N, C-alpha and C positions, 0 to 999 in steps of 0.2 A: 717640585710636585712630590707629594708623598707617595709611598709605594702603593697604598690603597687607591689613591687617585689615578696613578699610572695604570694599575690593573683594570680599574673600571673603564678608563678611556680606551684601553686596548680591547676590552670586552665589547664596548660599543662599536669600535671600528670594525672588528671581525664580524660582529653580528650584522651590521649594516652592509658590509661587503657581501656576506653570504646571502642576505635578503635581496640585494640588488641582482645577484646572479639568478636566484630562484624567481625573482619578479620577471626577469627577461624570459625565463622559460614559460611562466604562466601566460605572459603577454603573447608569446609566439604560438601558444596552444589555441589562441582565439576563443577563449572561454566567454561566457556571458559577462558583459562589462561590469554589471553590478557585483558579481562574485570576484572578479579581478580587482576592482577597486577596494572591496572589503578586505581582501588579503593584503593588499598594499598598505591599507590603513593599519591592519594588525601588526605588520612588520615595523611600521614607523612608531606606533604607540607602545608596542611590547617588544623591544629589541631582544633578540635571543629567545625569549619565551615564545614569541610568535612563530619562530622556526620550529620549535617543538610541537606547537599546536598544528602547524601545517603538515609536519611529518606524520602526525596521527590522523588528522581529519581532512587534509587538503589535497592530497595527491590524486591526480585524475586518472584512475585506473581504467576508466572506460576507454580513454585514448590509448592507454598502454596495453590494452587487450589482455589484462590480467586473467580474466575468466575464460576467454577463448571458447565460448560455448559452441560457435560454429565448427571449430576444430574438433571439439568433443563429439558433436553430432556426426561429423565425417568419420571419426574413429569408430563410432558405433555402426555406421553404415557398412564400413569395411568388414566388420565382424558378421555382417548379414543377420543381425538380430534386431534391427530397427525397422522392421517391415511396416509397422504402424505409422512411423514418421513419413515413409514414402506415400502411404495411403492418404495421410493428412495433407502432404504437399500437393498431391493430385487433386484432392477435394478443394483446396484453396484456389488452385488454378482454374478449376471448373466454376467455382463460385465467382471469381473475378470476371470470367467471360460471361456468365449468366447476368451479372449486374450490368455489364456494359450493354448487353442486348435487351435489358429490361424484362428478362424472363422471370425474375424472382420478385422484383418490386416495380410497380408502375411509376409513371412520371408525374403522378398527382402531387400537389403541393404538400400534402400531409406525409407522403412517403419520401420526399426529396431529402430531408435531413437524415432519415434513417439510412438512405442509400449512400449518402456522403460519409457518414460515420462508419458504416459497415465496410465500404470500399477502403477507407483510410486504414482500418484495422487489418484488413486483408493484405494491404500493401506494406504495412510496417512489421509484419511477422506472420507466422503460421497460426492465425487465429480464425478458423472457420466458424461460421454461425450454424447452429443446428435448430431444428424445429420440434424434434421429438423430446420434449421436456415437460416436467411438472415442477413448479417452483412453490415452495412455502416460505413465507417471509416471517421472521421472528424479530420482535422488538426489544428483547432483553435476554439476559443469560438464562433466566429460569426456563423460558420457552426452548431456547437452543439446547441446553443440557438435558432437559427432560426427554426431548426427542432423540438427541444423540445417544444417550444411554440406551434407549429402546433399540436403536439401530445396531449399536455395538453388541447387544445381547443376541441379536438375530444373525450376526455375522457367521459365515460358514467357511470362507476361504482365506481372506486377508483383510487387514485394517492398516491403512496408511495415515499417519498424522504428521502435520507440519505446522508448528506454532512459533511465533516470536517469543511469547512468554508462556512458560508452564511453571506454576508455583506449587510448592509443597503446602497444599491448603486442603480444606475439607473436600471441595469438589475435585481437586487434583488427586487426593488419595482415593476417593470413590472411583474415579476413572482408572487409576493405577490398579486397584484391586480387581476391577472388572476386566481389564486387559490381561492381567496375570491369569485370571480364570479362563479367559478365551484362549490364551496361549497354551494352557494345559490341555485344552480341548482340541489342539492341533491347528488353530487359526494362526497364520503367519502375520506378525505385527512388526511394523517399522515406524520409528519416530524420528523426526528431524526437529531440532530446536535451535534457536539462535543463541550463540554462546554469550553474547553481551546481554541480550534480553533476559537470559536465565543466569545472570551473574551469581545469583545466590548459590548455585550448585557448584561453583568453584570451591566452596568451603564445606558444603553439606551434600555429599554424594550419595547418601543412603537411599534417597528417594528413587534415583535412576538405577542405582546398583541392584536394588531389589528386583526391578523389572528385568534387568540384564541376566540375573541369576535364573530367571524363569524362561530364558530363550527369546526375549524381546530385543530386537535390534534398535539401539538408540545412538544417534550420532549428532554432534554439534556442527552446525553450519558455520564455516569460516571461524575456526577457533581463534580466540584473541590471545596472542602470545606477546610477551614482553621480554626484551625491549621491542617496541613496535618498529619494524623496519620495512614492512611490506605495504603499509598504507591501507590495510584491509579493515581496520577497526571502524572506520567511518561508514562502511558499506554493509548494512545489516539485512538479514532476511526477515522482513516484516509480514510475510505471507501467513495466512491461516487457511489450511487445507485439511480436510478429512475425506478419505475415499474408503468406502466399505464394499468389498466384493466387486469393485469396478462398476457398480450400478447406482450407488448412492453417494452424493458428495455434499460437503458443507464448505462455505466460505463466507467471509464477512469481517467484522471488526472485533469479535470477541475472542480473547485469549483464554487460557485456563487459570482461573484464580477466583477467590471468593468475592473480590470486589465487583466482579462482573455479575454477581448474583445480588448486588446491593448490600453487601455485608461489611462495607467499609464505613466507619463512623464519619469520616470527613466528607465523603462523597454522597453517601446515602444511596438512593435509587440510581442505578446505572442504566441509562437508556442507550441502547446500541442497536445495530441492524446486522442480522446474519441471515443467510438463506440456505435452504436445503434444496438440492437439485436431484431429481430422479430422472434419468434419461441420457441422451447422447452427449450432452455437454460434460457429463462426468468423465468422458474420455479425455477431455482437455485438462481437467483437474488432475487426472491420473498421470497424463503425460508430463505435466509441469512438475509434479512430485517426483516422478521417476528420473527426470533429467536432473533435478536438484539432488536426488539421492546419488546418482552417478557422479555428479561433480564432487560430492562430498566423499564418497567411498570408492569411486572407480569400479563399482560393481554394476554390471550390465544386467538389468532385469526387465528391460522393455520388450516383453514378449506377448504374444496374442492372448495368453491365459489371463492377463490383467485387463483385457479389453473384451469382455464377454458380449455375446450377441444381446442386443437390447430389444425388448418387446415395446409395444406402444405404451408411452407414458403420459403424453399430453401434447398440446399444440404451442407451447411457449417457445418463442424464438430468442435464443441466447447466444452471445459471443463471450467466451471466457478469455480474458486477456492478461498476459503477464508482462511486466516491464522491470527493468533493472539495469545495472551497469554491465550485464552480460549481453545486452541487446544493442543493436545499432541505432534504434529509434526509441524515444521516450513515448511509447505507444499510448499509455493512459493520459499523459499530459497533452499529447497532440489531439486525442479524441475529445477531451474536455474542451480544448480551445475551438476545435471545429464545431462541436455541438453548440457551444455558447454563442459563437459568431452567427450561427444560423437560426437561433431562437427567435420566434415571432410573437409568442404569447407570454411565456413564463420561464423562469429559471429558479428552481428551488434547490438550496444547498444546505446540508447539515455537515458540520465538520468540527472536531475538537480543536483544530489548529488552522488558522487562516493566514498563510504566508505565500500569496501567489507571486509568480514572477510577473514581469511587466506585461507580457503578452496576455496572460489570463486576466490581470487587473484591468488592462485597457479594454479587453473584450467585454468584461462585466460592466464597466462604466459606459461603453458604447451602447450596450443593450439597454441599460437603464435610461440613458439619455434618449434612446429611440422609442421609449414607451413600453418596453418589455418589463413585466412584473418580476423584479429581481429581489429575492428574499433569502436571507442567510440566518440560520439558527446556530448559535454558538453558546458554549457553556458559560454560565455566570461564575461557577467555581473554577479556579485555575489549578491545573495539576502541574504545569511547568510555567513558572512565573515569567521568565524571560520571553518564552514563546508567546505567552498570553499577552504581554505588553507589546510585543512586535505586531501581533494580530490586530490590536486596537488601533495601531497607527494606520493600518490599511482601511479600517472602517470609515475613516474620515473621507476617503476617496469615494467609497460606495455611497455614503449618505449624501454627499454633495452632488452626485450624479443622479440622485433620485431612487437609489436602491434602498432597501429596508433591512435592518439588522435587529435580531431578537436575541435576548439572553435567556437561556433555559434555566428555570428555577426549581423544577421538581426534584432535581438531583444533579448528576453529572451526565452530560450528553457526549457520547463517544461515537455516535452514529456517523457513518461516512456515506452520504448519498448525494447524487446529482440527478435532478429530474428536469427534462427539457420538453416544454410544450405538451406535457401529458402523453408523449409518444415514446420517449427514451428514458430509461432509468439506469443508473450505474451504482453499484455498491460493491464493497470488498474491503481490502486492507488499506487502500491509498487514501491519505488525508489530502486536503486542499493546501498543500505546502510544498516547498522546494525540495525538501528531503524525500518525500514520497515520489515526486516527479523525476528526480535526477539521481538519487543516491541509493535508496532502498530497493530490495527485491520485493515487488508488490504483485498482487493479483486482484483483478476486479471482474465482475460479470456485468456486461452491458445487455440490458433486457429490453426487448422490443415488443413485448406482449402488453396490450392495452389494459387487460384485467389486472395483471401484476403491477403495472405502473400506477393504476388507480389505487390499489391497496397501499402502495408506498406513498402516494400523494395524500391519501386519507390519513396515514400515520403522521405525515409532515404537519398537516393542519391540526391534528390532535395535539402534537407537540407545541404548536403555537398557543394553545390554550394555557399552557404552563410556562409561557415565556413573556418577558418584558421587552417591549420595543424600545430601542435606543432612539430618542428624539434628537434631531440634528441640533436644536437649540441647546439642549442639555449637554450634548456631547461637546459642543464648542466651549461651554462654560466650565469644563473640568479644570482642576487646578494646574498651575504651571509645572509643579514637580512631576505630576503624572505625565504631562505632555513631554517633558524632557526624558523621562524614563522610556517612554514609548519610542521617541525619536532615536535614542541611543540603541535600544533593542532592534529597531528597524535597520540601523546601519549594519548590524551583525546578522540580520535575517537570512542572507544567502548561505550562511554556514550553520544555522541552527538545526 
């Protein structure tokens, strides 16, 4: 045997031995079987390389308690500066008891699904629902940024921003200049950004440095360091949060970049959903931001000044929910599953990526087979080809069970909404995919106000006017090469 052959054989033996040891560790963690099988397949097909991929993307830091958010919360309590957390804990316990005794929601059929979802979210984390809220729904970046800029101009005390992506773009520079102006006026500004989502700033720091020079605090969430030894690279902060003076909040699917204003030639019009909240639910947006800030900086700023007294704003009932590898339960994932299982009339979904786990997929198929009107709007233009191919492989299941799938043609649809029986609507940063359910730090608002739900339902049907329905017969007749690509992509979907 040649020296090259001997070295290659040695490489294979060492790679497969290491893969066998890691495989046993994965199996003993009792992960989702689909994810486990995917990793075993990668180890077999990509000896050595698969181990590197696993080191970067596969380590289960939820199990390893890397983030230890509960411990962080305990540390803050010991400093006696987390008074508002105690108040929220007491509110959650009071709401749990009220739900049990039917004081807040009656036992009528139309309220039953709301009660189940509200209770689930109360039990999976400190996610109280509030009723003193006014909600505005925006359908694209133009509406969102026009109003956000107006609110920033009116800020008097503080502005907190948290985004997955912030680009040095026309809109980015406009917001940057405005924030610098407000900082000069004495408004305290803090910005959190995801280090991977904003990878461009690894090389071009001028955009952020200019704001830092004017007293604006800017920090990267989970900085990506190489060589990657901690397994953090795969766990990204996908949240979009703005809080102004503790009274106005924004969340949804829109990052900061010109493409969200429809200025990208490839995508054209960018359809998205974002909401503006004025009212008590802003406290939860504030709390989530401040916890993320503390985790990033170890700076404790969770004090009453950031939770001002709220006047009457409106009657919308909202539950702001966060999920991620720092929590014991996949709250958004569980809430979607619970709501879908209980749907009696309709399930409307808009998502740019559709990679459900087996539980969500089976719930959707069961609903469709039971006569529930299941409709999914998905972009015709792909921004991530492998994810797009994997999504198409799941559409076959939806169509065969009687669900309907539409491809949005007006531009690119990045909207992330779920509407159940015209009674519950959810929107935020979470996509209908495994990454959002299990890996990313996400935030969604579950809305129980019939008027707001109707607005979002009307928007959904407006989007249908610009969508092509995928017919089951046409879908089955697509060429064999496309089917093979979709099937291969689906094999890897648990780690996309």
